Every structure is written in C-alpha cells, then in structure tokens.
N, C-alpha and C positions, 0 to 999 in steps of 0.2 A: 504494500500500500504506500502511496506517495506520502512523504513525511508531512507536507503542507496540508494534506487532507485530514490528518489525524486530529489536530486541534480544531479544525472547522467542523468535523463530525462531532467532536465532544461538545462544542458550543451549540450545535443544532440540537443535540440530545437534551442538553440542559434547558434550552428554550422550549422544546416540546413538553418537557416535564413541567415547566412552570406554567405553561398554558393549559395543560391537561390536569393540573392539580397534583396531589400527592400520589395518586395511582393506587392508594389503598382503599379497597371497597368498604363501604359503611357496613357495620355489623347490624344484623337484624335479630339474631337469636339472643334473648336476654340472658340465658345461662352462659353463653359464650362471652358476652360483655362482662359479666361478673367474674367469670373465671380468668379472663385476660387481665381484668382489673386487679385481681388478687395477685397474679403473677407480676404485674408491673409494680405493685406496692412492695412485693418481696425484694425488689432491687433498690428501693429507696433507702438512703442512709441518714437522712435528716428531714424534718418537717416542722412546720408551724401549725399548732392545733388551737382551735377555739371551741370549747364546749359550753353551750349556753342552755339554761333551763328557764322555762316560763310557765305560768299557771299557778295552781295551788297544790300543796301537799298536805295530806292529813297526818297530823302528829298527835296521836292519842295522849302521849305522856305530857304534852304541853296543853292539852285540853282544847284543841281546835285546829285551825288550818294555818299553814305558813305560805305567805305570798312569795313566790319564787322570782318575781320580776327582777331583772338585773343580775340574777345569779349566773356567774361565769367563771370558767377556768380557762386560762390561755397561756401560751408559752411555746418554747422551742424544745424539740427532742432531737438529740444526737444518738441515733439508734446504734450506729457502729460502735460508739464508745460508751454506750449505756449511760448517757448523761441527759439531764433535763433541767430547765429553769422555768418554773410555772408561777403564775400569779392567780389568786382566786378571790372572789367576792360574793358574799351572801348578804346583801344590804338589809333584808328584813330580819336577820338574826343578830340584833344588836350592832348592826353595821360591820359585821365580821368581814375582814379582809386579811390577806397575807401572801406569803411567798413560800415556795417549795423548791429546794435544790436537791437533785438526785444525781449522785456520782457513784456508779456501780451499785453496791449495796448500802451505801451511806446516804441517809436522808437528813436534810436540814430544814427545819420548819420555823417560821416566824409569823405571828399573827398580831392583829390589832388589839387583841385581848391579853396578850402576854408581853407586850412591850417590844423593845429593840433587840432582845437577846434571841439567838437562834437555838433551837433544841435539836440535838443530834441523836439519831437512832439508826438502827440497821434493819434491813429487810432480808428475809430469806429469799433464795433463788426462785421458790415457787410462790412467793407473795404476789397478790394481784397487782401491786404497784410495779414489781419487777417484770411481771408478764406484760404490763401495759407498755413497757419500753420496746417491745417487739410487736409492731402492728401485724406482722405476718401471723403470729400466734393467735391474735385476736380474730383476724379475718379468716383464718382457717376454720374457725368455728362456724362461720357463715357458710363456707364451702360444704361442710358436712350436712347441712340441711337442704341443699339444692335438690338432691335426688330422693329425699324422703317423701313418702306418701302424704298427701295433704298440703305439701308446700307449693305455693304458687309463685311463679316468677314472671312478671309482666313488663314488657317494654312500653314506656310511655313516650310522648313526643319529646324530641330533643329540647334541651333547655340552655339558655345562656348562663355561663358561669364565669364571671369576671370578664377577661378579654377573650375567652375561649367558648367553645360550644361543647356541651356535655351530653352523653347518653343518659337518659333517665330510666331507672329500673325500679319497680316496686316488688319487694320481697315480702310475702305473707307466710308466717309460720304459725301453725296451730299451737295453742297454749299447751296441749297435752304432750306435744313433742318436746317443748321446753322443759316440762315437768319430768319427762322420762330422762332427759339429759342431766337434770339436776337431782336425780334420785340419790338420796342419802345426804343431801345438803340441808341446812337449817331452813332455808327459804325456798318456797315453791314459786317459780316465776309466774304461774297462773294467777297467783294472788295479786299480781301487780299489772299484768297485761290484759286481763279479761279473757276473752275467748281466743284471741290471736294477737301476735305481734306483727305490726306492719312497718316495714322499713322502706323509706324512699331514699334511693342511692343515686348519686351523680358521679359519672366517670368521664374524665377528660377524653374527648374523642381522639386527640392527637397522641397523647402519651399513655392513656389508659388509667391514669391515677384516679383513685377515689378522692373526690374533692369535697363531698358532703354526704352525710348520713343523718336522717331525721326520723323521728317517730313521735307518736302521741300515745301516752299511757293514761288510761282512764279506768280506775277500779275503785270500788267502795273503800277498801282499806288503804288505798294509796292517794287518791285525789284525782285531779285532772291536770296533767302537765304535758308539755312538749319538750323534747330533748333534741338538740341539733349539734352535730359535730362537723366543723369545717376544717379542711386541711389545705395548706398552701405552702409556698416557699420550699418546694421539694428540692432536696440535695444542696441546699445553700449552707454556707459555713455557720456553725453554731459554736459560741464561746461560753462555756460554763465553768465557773470557778467556785470553790468552796468559800464560805464566809471566813473572815479573819478569825484566827483561833481565840482571840480575846473577846470575841462576841458570841462564842458558842458555849453552851452548857450540855453536859451529857445526860442521857435519859429522856424521859417524856414518853408520850403514848404513840409517837410516830405520826403518820399523816392522818388528817381529819376526814379522809374520804376513801 
C-alpha cells in the first residue's frame, strides 16, 4: 500500500466514525444493562457518593415520627485503598451532623454532639461498613436476584443524567425473596419494604456506570420514606488523611449508621 495512502485512510476512518456515532448498538435487554453495569462498576477504583433520605420514619422509642428532610450522607470513596471521607447530617435529630474517616479498618468519627474530638474505633473485615467500601460486593447482591422467580426487570425510557444520557431500569423484588435471603438475621426486610422492593436504577449509556439508585419504602413499622443514592466523579483522585493524633481519643461505639 502506498505510504501516503495510509494516513489518508486513517483520517477517513476517523471521520466516518465521528459521523456515524460510537458504533455501539443501544442495549434493549434490561438484564443485560444491569449486568454490564455491574461489570463496569467492578472496574471503578474511586467514586463520589451522595445518599439522601426524605419522608418520615416511625421511631417507637421516641414516641412518634422523625422528619427525614435534609438527611444526607456524602463523600468520597477510594475503593482500591479502602479509604473514605464522608460527611452526614440529620437536621431533625437535634441538628446532628458530623464526619467519618475510614482508612482500612480504622474508623474516625466526629459529631456535632460530641465536640471537636475524633473517636477512633476499628471494624472487622466482615463489618457492613467495611463491605460498603467495595461496591462490587454490594451490587453482586442485586445480581443474585435477577434470575429469581418473581423478580421483574423492566427497561424504562432513557433519562438525562447530568451531561450524559442514562439507561433507566426498574428492578422489582418480592419481599419474600428478601426474607429468604435474610433468614437467620434479626431483621426481616419484609417489615420495612411491604410486599416488594422497587429499585429505579440509572446506568450511564457510554461507560455503563451506575449513577443513581432510588427506592420508596412504605411500611407501618417503618414510615414512608424515599432513599436515593447518587454516584459521580468515577476514578478521580481521592485524598484521605487520618485526623491529627492530638485530636483523637480511643474507643467509642464506632459509626452511627
């Protein structure tokens, strides 16, 4: 092939690709969307997370309901290094707010109710907090339900998500399946989700990442609330440092959630 023709051919190929789009066919199978999304999340090494609650929660010990408006947990997770720096706020609970720093199995907690001193504690490898540092572990639990009898996976219309477009998928899981999975545990999920758990999921069409998961929980013993988890800033640099030693005390009850 003539040497001058090679760059010309390459340029033409790039031009055709630009005119014709990415060339990747849109997905139509909702299970495939979820599966590819889980695989994409398995490659993520850091992420920014915002977890927000709204509605009301029934608190029998407090003799009434708790307004959850403004309740939020947000921060950055460095999954590869098992580090996180999170801030939380529960305005209706005496204006509670605080920060959590997680470095490996070391947790540092500071709240508006305990002053400027950080409380240091450790978590076991199988602790829920440690497990939350690995979203793949959490998302794999969703994968297990996809092929269960009674589980419905529905593709909704695509949705705008920031500067991108996302696949929208609705996952419906019967409460009895959740109860079976939690057999032997102290809490029965059916007491909190009613007859079924409905998860609305958004997956970035270009990268496959899960960008949002939301659900509404309405049960007599729980109240009526909505939970939304938003993920962004995938694979960006995260800097997490332990608090100064002179601001840390040992002990405490660990994380408040």
